[in-house]
C-alpha positions in Angstrom: 135.5 131.2 83.2 135.4 135.0 82.7 133.0 137.5 81.2 129.3 136.8 81.0 129.6 133.1 82.0 130.9 133.7 85.5 127.7 133.6 87.5 123.9 133.7 87.2 123.9 137.4 88.2 126.4 138.2 85.5 124.5 136.2 83.0 121.4 138.3 83.7 123.4 141.5 83.5 124.9 140.5 80.2 121.8 138.9 78.7 121.8 141.4 75.8 125.2 140.0 74.7 123.7 136.5 74.5 120.9 137.6 72.2 120.6 135.9 68.8 119.4 139.0 67.1 121.0 142.3 67.9 119.1 145.5 67.4 120.8 148.6 66.0 121.7 150.4 62.8 125.0 150.8 61.1 126.9 154.0 61.7 127.2 156.6 59.0 130.4 155.3 57.4 129.1 151.7 57.5 125.8 152.8 55.9 127.6 154.6 53.1 129.8 151.5 52.5 126.8 149.2 52.5 125.0 151.4 50.0 128.0 151.4 47.7 128.2 147.6 48.0 124.5 147.2 47.4 124.8 149.0 44.0 126.5 145.8 42.8 125.4 142.1 42.9 124.9 141.1 46.5 125.0 137.5 47.9 121.6 136.4 49.1 123.0 133.5 51.1 126.3 133.5 53.0 127.9 130.6 54.8 130.5 131.0 57.6 133.1 128.6 59.0 133.5 130.4 62.3 137.1 129.4 63.1 139.5 130.7 65.6 137.6 130.7 68.9 140.3 128.6 70.7 143.2 130.6 69.3 141.4 133.7 70.4 141.1 132.4 73.9 144.8 131.6 74.0 145.7 135.0 72.6 143.6 136.7 75.3 144.7 134.3 78.0 141.2 133.3 78.9 139.5 129.9 79.2 138.7 128.0 76.1 135.0 128.1 76.8 135.1 131.9 76.9 136.5 131.9 73.4 133.4 129.9 72.3 131.1 132.3 74.1 132.7 135.3 72.4 132.3 133.4 69.1 128.6 133.2 69.7 128.4 136.9 70.5 130.2 137.6 67.2 127.6 135.5 65.3 124.8 137.7 66.7 126.6 140.8 65.7 127.3 139.4 62.2 123.7 138.5 61.7 122.8 142.2 62.4 125.3 143.3 59.7 123.8 140.7 57.3 120.3 142.0 57.9 121.5 145.6 57.2 123.1 144.4 54.0 119.9 142.6 52.9 121.6 139.2 53.2 118.6 137.2 54.2 120.0 133.7 54.6 123.1 132.7 56.7 124.4 129.2 57.3 127.0 128.6 60.1 129.2 125.7 61.0 128.6 125.5 64.7 129.7 122.0 65.6 131.3 119.3 63.4 130.8 115.6 64.1 134.7 115.6 64.2 134.5 117.9 67.2 133.3 115.0 69.3 136.9 113.8 69.3 137.9 116.8 71.4 138.4 116.5 75.2 135.3 115.5 77.2 135.4 118.8 79.1 135.4 120.9 75.9 132.6 118.9 74.3 130.5 119.0 77.5 131.1 122.8 77.6 130.1 123.2 74.0 126.9 121.2 74.6 126.1 123.3 77.6 126.7 126.5 75.7 124.5 125.4 72.9 121.7 124.5 75.4 122.0 128.0 76.9 121.8 129.6 73.5 118.7 127.7 72.4 117.0 128.3 75.7 117.8 132.0 75.2 116.4 131.8 71.6 113.1 130.5 73.0 112.9 133.5 75.3 113.4 135.8 72.3 110.5 134.5 70.2 108.9 138.0 70.0 112.0 139.5 68.6 112.5 136.6 66.2 108.9 137.0 65.0 109.4 140.7 64.6 112.3 140.1 62.2 110.7 137.0 60.7 113.7 134.8 61.5 113.4 131.1 60.7 115.9 128.9 62.6 116.9 125.6 61.0 119.3 123.2 62.5 121.1 120.9 60.1 122.9 117.7 61.1 122.5 114.3 62.8 120.8 115.5 66.0 120.5 112.0 67.3 124.2 112.3 68.2 123.4 115.0 70.7 122.2 114.7 74.3 118.4 114.3 74.4 117.8 117.5 76.4 119.7 119.5 73.8 117.8 117.8 71.0 114.5 118.9 72.6 115.6 122.5 73.1 116.7 122.6 69.4 113.4 121.0 68.3 111.4 123.6 70.2 113.3 126.5 68.6 112.9 125.0 65.1 109.2 124.4 65.5 108.6 127.8 67.1 110.1 129.6 64.1 109.1 127.2 61.3 106.5 129.6 59.9 108.8 132.6 59.8 109.9 133.5 56.3 111.7 136.9 56.1 115.2 135.6 56.8 116.8 132.3 57.6 119.6 131.1 60.0 120.8 127.6 59.3 122.9 126.2 62.2 125.0 123.1 61.2 125.3 121.1 64.4 126.6 117.6 64.6 127.3 118.0 60.9 129.8 117.0 58.3 129.1 117.1 54.5 130.1 113.5 54.0 127.6 112.4 56.7 125.0 114.6 55.0 125.6 113.2 51.6 125.5 109.6 52.9 122.3 110.4 54.7 120.8 111.7 51.4 121.6 108.4 49.7 119.9 106.5 52.5 116.9 108.8 52.2 116.6 107.9 48.5 117.0 104.2 49.2 114.2 104.6 51.8 112.1 106.3 49.1 112.6 103.3 46.7 111.9 100.8 49.5 108.7 102.6 50.4 107.6 102.7 46.8 107.6 106.5 46.5 110.2 106.5 43.7 111.8 104.1 41.3 115.6 103.5 41.3 115.6 105.1 37.8 114.4 108.4 39.5 117.6 108.8 41.4 119.7 111.6 40.1 122.1 114.3 41.1 119.2 116.8 41.3 117.2 114.4 43.6 120.2 113.9 45.9 120.4 117.7 46.3 116.8 117.7 47.3 117.5 115.1 50.0 120.3 117.0 51.7 119.7 118.6 55.1 119.9 122.0 53.3 117.2 121.1 50.7 115.0 124.1 51.8 117.7 126.6 51.0 119.4 127.8 47.8 123.1 127.0 47.7 125.4 129.6 49.3 126.6 132.4 47.0 129.5 133.1 49.3 131.4 131.0 51.8 133.7 132.7 54.3 136.2 130.9 56.6 138.1 132.9 59.2 141.4 132.2 61.1 143.6 131.8 58.1 142.8 128.1 57.4 142.3 127.4 53.7 140.2 124.3 53.7 136.4 123.5 54.0 136.7 121.0 56.8 133.9 118.9 55.4 131.4 121.8 55.3 128.8 122.1 52.5 131.0 120.3 50.0 128.1 119.5 47.7 126.4 122.9 48.0 129.5 125.2 47.4 130.7 123.7 44.1 129.8 127.1 42.5 130.1 129.4 45.4 132.7 132.1 46.0 135.1 130.9 48.6 136.9 133.6 50.7 139.5 132.7 53.4 140.4 135.5 55.9 143.1 135.5 58.5 141.1 137.2 61.2 140.0 135.1 64.2 136.2 134.7 64.4 135.6 136.6 67.7 137.6 139.5 66.2 135.6 139.6 62.9 134.4 143.1 61.9 131.9 144.7 59.5 134.9 145.6 57.3 136.0 142.0 57.0 132.5 141.1 55.8 132.6 143.9 53.3 135.9 142.7 52.0 134.4 139.2 51.4 131.4 140.6 49.6 133.7 142.7 47.4 135.5 139.5 46.5 132.2 137.9 45.6 131.3 140.9 43.4 134.7 140.7 41.6 134.0 137.0 40.8 130.3 137.3 40.2 130.2 136.9 36.4 132.3 133.7 36.1 130.5 132.2 39.1 127.1 132.9 37.6 128.2 131.6 34.2 129.3 128.3 35.9 126.0 128.0 37.8 123.9 128.6 34.6 126.0 126.0 32.7 125.6 123.5 35.5 121.8 123.9 35.4 121.8 123.4 31.7 123.9 120.3 32.0 121.6 118.9 34.7 118.6 119.5 32.5 120.3 117.7 29.5 121.3 114.8 31.7 117.8 114.4 33.0 116.3 114.5 29.5 118.7 111.9 28.3 117.9 109.7 31.4 114.2 110.0 30.7 114.6 109.1 27.0 116.6 106.0 28.0 113.8 104.9 30.4 111.2 105.5 27.7 113.2 103.5 25.2 113.5 100.7 27.6 109.7 100.7 28.4 108.9 100.7 24.6 111.2 97.8 24.1 109.6 95.8 26.9 106.0 96.8 26.4 105.8 97.5 22.7 104.6 95.1 20.0 107.8 95.3 18.1 106.7 98.1 15.8 108.8 101.3 16.1 106.9 104.4 17.2 106.9 107.5 15.1 108.5 110.7 16.3 105.3 112.2 17.6 104.3 109.1 19.6 107.8 108.9 21.1 107.6 112.5 22.1 104.1 111.9 23.7 105.5 108.9 25.6 108.5 111.0 26.8 106.2 113.8 28.1 104.0 111.2 29.8 107.0 109.5 31.5 108.5 112.8 32.6 105.2 113.9 34.1 104.8 110.6 36.0 108.5 110.8 37.2 108.0 114.4 38.5 104.9 113.4 40.3 106.6 110.4 42.0 109.5 112.6 43.0 107.2 115.3 44.4 105.3 112.7 46.4 108.6 111.3 47.8 109.9 114.8 48.8 106.6 115.5 50.6 106.9 112.2 52.5 110.5 113.0 53.3 109.7 116.5 54.6 106.9 115.0 56.7 109.3 112.5 58.2 111.7 115.3 59.1 109.1 117.6 60.4 107.7 114.8 62.6 111.2 114.2 64.1 111.2 117.8 65.5 107.5 117.7 66.4 107.9 114.5 68.3 110.9 115.8 70.2 108.9 118.9 71.1 106.0 116.8 72.4 108.4 114.7 74.5 109.8 117.9 76.0 106.3 119.2 76.9 105.6 116.0 78.9 108.8 116.4 81.1 
């Protein structure tokens, strides 16, 4: 393996290249371009499918693992551009569950690379605190080696209180797995008595996803010329701007990012209209569901005399308030369960 991964000495000498957050300002032309872009609507949350590391390695005739290392370095550089563009939330597809089907050597190499990066992140806590970066890792972490789970947990817990900008790393993730897990979480809520089966809705499922603490992405970018989502954020990107670019991820540039943002701006109005319409439709669906539940309760509990309009409205408001309280209690319990998973892993690591 070439480059910064060749030896411990070279790793130390190239440690700046492994940093999660790069210091530095844009050059004059980049600043001018950024200011022009920022005069229009800017995405607040951008998601990346960082594709093309292996093709980059073949193109450069270097080992495959070097391509993945260069891909991480490009992520750090891209995060710097995003900060300079006031894009304060980034989600990246780092490792799909499907990637476990690759060769054992490649999977082991990716696990080792991830472990190195999370160890490096823990060494950069002062820099992360300075920028207020909160690291979240989304996926089924139980599929990962225990030592990697522990390093990830320490990074998540260490940055949990930061709230200036957010990096969501999807690791051991697919969207279908995430949606299935959200359904299981709702079933758990019903079994535990936190919610009723009638409380289950599209909106509640969204709040049970791994990404529930984040707004949906405004812009999703995939590199390398592939024009598919590969089971990434399928639920969350139904009203996002999707941009597919031919550049390989390690060769991504500030200008590629600007091009994608421009595409977002050109499509901003219809996207925003679709989002607003979807929110209105969800609110109507929830109101109709609440009315149906109230009607059923009146039928079962009433004395046979129909309620007047005012009393029906009072019953609806009372039911809606009780449902919202149940849902909030359930979501608090779910968040506590997820927080405890990371806290327990951190405690285990401290005992080793």
